[in-house]
C-alpha positions in Angstrom: 9.0 80.0 59.4 9.8 77.6 56.7 7.1 75.9 54.8 7.5 72.6 52.9 5.5 71.9 49.8 2.6 69.7 50.6 2.3 66.3 49.0 -1.1 66.3 47.5 -0.6 62.8 45.9 -2.3 59.8 47.6 0.2 57.1 48.4 -2.4 54.4 49.0 -2.7 51.8 46.3 -5.6 52.2 43.9 -8.8 50.4 44.8 -9.8 47.8 42.1 -13.5 48.0 41.3 -15.3 44.8 40.3 -16.6 44.8 36.7 -20.3 45.2 36.3 -22.3 42.3 35.0 -22.8 44.0 31.7 -19.0 44.7 31.4 -18.2 41.0 32.2 -20.6 39.6 29.6 -19.4 42.0 27.0 -15.7 41.1 27.7 -16.2 37.3 27.7 -18.3 37.5 24.6 -15.6 39.4 22.8 -12.9 36.9 24.0 -15.1 33.9 23.0 -15.6 35.4 19.6 -11.9 35.8 19.1 -11.3 32.2 20.1 -14.1 30.9 17.9 -12.8 32.9 15.0 -9.4 31.5 15.5 -10.8 28.0 15.6 -12.8 28.5 12.4 -9.7 30.0 10.8 -7.6 27.0 11.8 -10.3 24.6 10.8 -10.6 26.3 7.4 -6.8 26.1 7.1 -7.0 22.4 7.8 -9.7 21.9 5.3 -8.0 23.9 2.6 -4.6 22.2 3.3 -3.5 19.8 0.6 -4.4 16.2 1.5 -1.8 14.0 2.9 -0.3 11.3 0.8 -3.0 8.7 0.1 -2.9 5.7 2.3 -1.1 2.8 0.7 -3.4 0.2 -0.9 -3.9 -2.9 1.2 -1.6 -5.8 0.1 -3.1 -8.1 -2.4 -2.1 -11.5 -3.9 -2.8 -13.4 -7.0 -4.5 -16.7 -6.3 -5.2 -19.6 -8.6 -7.6 -22.3 -7.5 -10.1 -24.7 -9.0 -13.7 -24.2 -8.0 -16.2 -26.9 -9.0 -13.8 -28.1 -11.7 -13.1 -24.7 -13.2 -9.8 -23.0 -12.8 -9.8 -19.4 -11.7 -7.0 -16.9 -11.2 -7.9 -13.8 -9.3 -6.2 -10.9 -7.5 -7.7 -10.3 -4.1 -7.0 -8.3 -1.0 -5.1 -10.5 1.4 -7.9 -10.1 3.9 -10.5 -11.6 1.6 -12.2 -14.7 2.9 -13.0 -17.7 0.7 -16.7 -16.9 1.2 -16.3 -13.4 -0.2 -14.2 -14.7 -3.0 -16.9 -17.1 -4.0 -19.8 -14.7 -3.7 -18.3 -11.4 -4.7 -15.6 -12.4 -7.2 -16.9 -15.6 -8.8 -20.7 -15.0 -8.5 -21.3 -18.3 -6.6 -23.9 -17.2 -4.1 -25.0 -20.6 -3.0 -22.7 -20.5 0.0 -24.5 -18.3 2.5 -23.1 -15.7 4.8 -24.8 -16.3 8.1 -22.9 -15.3 11.3 -19.6 -14.6 9.4 -17.9 -15.9 12.5 -17.7 -19.7 11.9 -20.5 -20.5 14.3 -23.5 -21.4 12.1 -22.0 -23.5 9.2 -24.1 -21.8 6.5 -20.9 -21.1 4.5 -19.6 -24.7 4.6 -17.7 -25.8 1.5 -15.2 -28.5 0.7 -11.6 -27.7 0.2 -9.5 -30.6 -1.0 -12.3 -32.9 0.1 -12.5 -31.5 3.7 -15.2 -29.4 5.2 -14.3 -25.8 6.0 -16.1 -22.6 7.2 -15.4 -20.5 4.2 -16.0 -17.3 6.1 -13.0 -18.0 8.3 -10.7 -19.3 5.5 -8.4 -16.7 3.8 -8.5 -17.0 0.1 -4.8 -16.4 -0.2 -4.0 -19.6 1.6 -5.8 -21.7 -1.0 -3.5 -21.3 -4.0 -3.9 -24.5 -6.2 -6.6 -25.8 -3.9 -9.7 -27.7 -5.1 -12.9 -26.1 -3.8 -16.4 -27.6 -4.1 -19.5 -25.6 -3.4 -23.2 -26.4 -3.5 -23.2 -25.4 -7.2 -20.7 -28.1 -8.0 -22.5 -31.1 -6.5 -25.0 -32.0 -9.2 -23.9 -33.7 -12.3 -25.9 -31.7 -14.9 -29.5 -32.4 -14.2 -28.8 -35.3 -11.9 -28.7 -34.2 -8.3 -26.2 -35.5 -5.7 -27.7 -38.3 -3.6 -27.8 -36.0 -0.6 -29.5 -33.2 -2.5 -32.1 -35.7 -3.5 -32.4 -37.0 0.0 -33.0 -33.5 1.4 -36.0 -33.2 -1.1 -37.3 -36.7 -0.3 -37.1 -36.2 3.5 -38.3 -32.6 3.3 -35.2 -31.7 5.3 -35.5 -27.9 5.0 -37.9 -25.1 5.7 -36.6 -21.6 4.9 -33.6 -23.1 3.1 -31.0 -20.5 4.1 -28.8 -23.0 5.9 -29.5 -25.8 3.4 -26.4 -25.4 1.2 -24.1 -25.5 4.2 -26.0 -28.4 5.7 -25.7 -30.4 2.5 -22.0 -29.6 2.0 -21.4 -30.6 5.6 -23.4 -33.8 5.1 -21.4 -34.7 2.1 -18.2 -34.1 4.1 -19.6 -36.2 6.9 -20.3 -39.1 4.5 -16.9 -38.9 2.9 -15.3 -38.8 6.3 -17.3 -41.9 7.3 -18.9 -40.4 10.3 -22.3 -41.9 9.6 -22.3 -45.1 11.7 -25.3 -44.1 13.7 -27.8 -41.3 14.2 -25.9 -40.1 17.2 -22.6 -40.0 15.2 -24.3 -38.0 12.4 -25.7 -35.5 14.9 -22.3 -35.1 16.5 -20.4 -34.5 13.3 -23.1 -32.3 11.9 -23.4 -30.2 15.1 -21.4 -27.3 13.6 -24.4 -26.5 11.3 -27.3 -24.6 12.8 -30.8 -24.9 11.5 -32.9 -22.1 13.0 -36.1 -23.8 11.7 -35.3 -26.9 13.7 -35.2 -29.5 10.9 -32.5 -31.6 12.5 -34.4 -34.8 12.6 -35.1 -34.7 8.9 -31.6 -33.6 8.1 -30.2 -36.7 9.9 -32.7 -38.9 8.0 -31.5 -37.3 4.7 -27.9 -38.1 5.5 -28.9 -41.7 6.5 -30.7 -42.0 3.2 -27.7 -40.8 1.2 -25.6 -43.4 2.9 -28.1 -46.2 2.2 -29.1 -46.6 5.8 -32.7 -45.5 5.2 
């Protein structure tokens, strides 16, 4: 009687046992630590890496213009507004920055005799231009007729919008848009007075034109 060796090995696939809660937490914590360490290492590498080439300086231009009769030559960023040129570069802070979007008129000045919102006007476009601001209206101690009219008519309260109101009024007079109270209101409508002095502002413009 022949005998064959018995196969004591189990041919069934091994049974996978689910990890315990403690084993799972320990494993994920270890993996997370490795990832975090890798992130910190890469972050440190980025921080310690030599900086990229410095960004190119914004384009600038050399501008020559006359402001209140004085000639100025300045080099400015091409994005600089006339308002910022006046206030930040030339120290003429009479023109006010209100909305900085051309909606309130507080920054109104005259460029070659015409009214403009200086906050919306690029300085680089004004090479050889003639600019007049509120500081350039008076002749020494003698006020411009409209400046005097604003005082006489008490056409201001807080005064913040007043420089722009006066410059716009001067432009309105020079443009001959002062035929009536309604016409003055229409052509001064781009200048906002939050104190509500519109009636007196119109009277001041009428006084300066000799209508009052």
